[in-house]
C-alpha positions, -999 to +999 in steps of 0.1 A: -054-604-061-026-595-033-054-589-003-067-622-009-033-634-008-024-621+023-063-634+039-049-669+022-014-668+042-032-652+075-059-681+069-031-713+065-006-702+090-039-700+115-045-740+102-006-746+114-017-730+144-043-745+153-027-781+140-002-775+161-016-769+191-046-801+191-005-820+185+008-804+219+003-826+256-023-814+279-013-781+299+019-777+272+018-743+259+050-749+232+063-775+208+094-790+213+120-782+181+134-806+161+163-803+140+173-833+114+203-827+101+219-854+075+259-859+064+266-858+028+295-886+023+317-875-002+320-892-031+363-903-034+355-901-068+345-868-076+372-847-045+398-864-062+390-851-095+384-816-085+418-820-065+437-827-098+422-796-116+428-776-085+462-784-091+464-782-126+452-746-124+480-738-101+500-753-119+497-734-154+487-697-143+520-682-151+525-657-120+521-686-094+554-709-082+530-741-069+561-761-057+549-759-018+514-759-022+495-786-019+458-793-028+430-818-007+393-817-013+368-833+007+326-827-002+339-803-019+360-784+001+393-776-012+424-773+009+454-748+000+481-761+023+518-751+025+537-719+017+539-691-006+562-664-004+539-629-003+499-623+006+488-618-030+504-651-039+477-666-018+452-640-026+459-658-063+457-692-050+428-686-034+406-674-066+419-698-091+408-721-067+377-707-065+374-706-100+371-747-105+338-762-112+329-786-083+346-767-054+321-757-031+346-733-009+379-734-006+401-734+029+435-716+036+461-732+053+491-717+033+515-702+057+533-667+044+577-667+044+587-634+060+624-624+048+634-661+031+623-677+066 
């Protein structure tokens, strides 16, 4: 059974190659690659809901002081802005934000306030 699957895969690849050779212009030895990218539009309602959920989660954590942190969400990417007191606070903020449904990625734009300055 596995041998016949391998034979079919080779035959399919050969058919694709043969078709590609017919498509190319005479004298051309390669195919031009076409890359199509689609940009997904932002859903402002979903982004606002996700933002509120991230802010609420940060605020309700007893070990995180969220007064100097703001959140923005665009296409499910949560960006944390502001200031924290040490690297543990930074890690906690990112960890909390990642757990929220709808957050695809967390971008850290937080600054660590060193020595109270």
